[in-house]
C-alpha positions in Angstrom: -7.8 -0.1 12.2 -11.1 -1.7 13.3 -12.0 -5.4 13.5 -14.9 -6.4 11.2 -17.0 -7.1 14.3 -16.8 -3.3 15.2 -18.1 -2.2 11.8 -21.7 -1.2 11.5 -23.8 -3.6 9.4 -24.7 -1.0 6.8 -21.0 -0.2 6.2 -20.3 -3.9 5.6 -23.2 -4.4 3.3 -21.1 -3.6 0.2 -18.0 -5.4 1.4 -17.0 -8.3 -0.9 -13.6 -9.2 0.3 -10.4 -8.2 2.0 -7.1 -7.3 0.3 -4.0 -8.2 2.3 -0.3 -8.6 2.0 1.0 -12.2 2.6 4.6 -11.8 3.9 4.7 -11.0 7.6 0.9 -10.3 7.6 -0.5 -13.7 7.1 2.8 -15.4 7.8 5.4 -15.0 10.6 8.9 -15.8 9.6 7.8 -18.1 6.8 4.8 -20.2 7.8 1.2 -19.0 8.0 0.0 -18.7 11.6 -2.9 -20.4 13.2 -4.4 -17.0 14.0 -4.3 -16.1 10.3 -5.9 -19.5 9.3 -8.6 -18.9 11.9 -9.2 -15.4 10.5 -9.4 -16.8 6.9 -12.1 -19.3 8.1 -14.1 -16.4 9.6 -13.9 -14.5 6.3 -15.0 -17.5 4.4 -17.9 -18.2 6.7 -19.0 -14.6 6.3 -19.0 -15.1 2.5 -16.1 -12.8 2.0 -13.1 -13.5 -0.3 -9.5 -12.9 0.4 -7.3 -11.3 -2.3 -3.7 -11.8 -1.3 -1.0 -9.5 -2.7 2.8 -9.4 -2.7 5.0 -6.4 -2.0 6.8 -5.4 -5.2 10.5 -6.2 -5.3 
């Protein structure tokens, strides 16, 4: 996995958003972490949307 900062600009040109799991990805043992909130702010400032998902079951 690479951070978005490591991606070449031409590869990111078509990027519209990020898909992510919520439980234990954006959260840690329940609450959302400050690191996750900071990352969401970076996505928003870059004009990207976040599409959260849930694991089935």
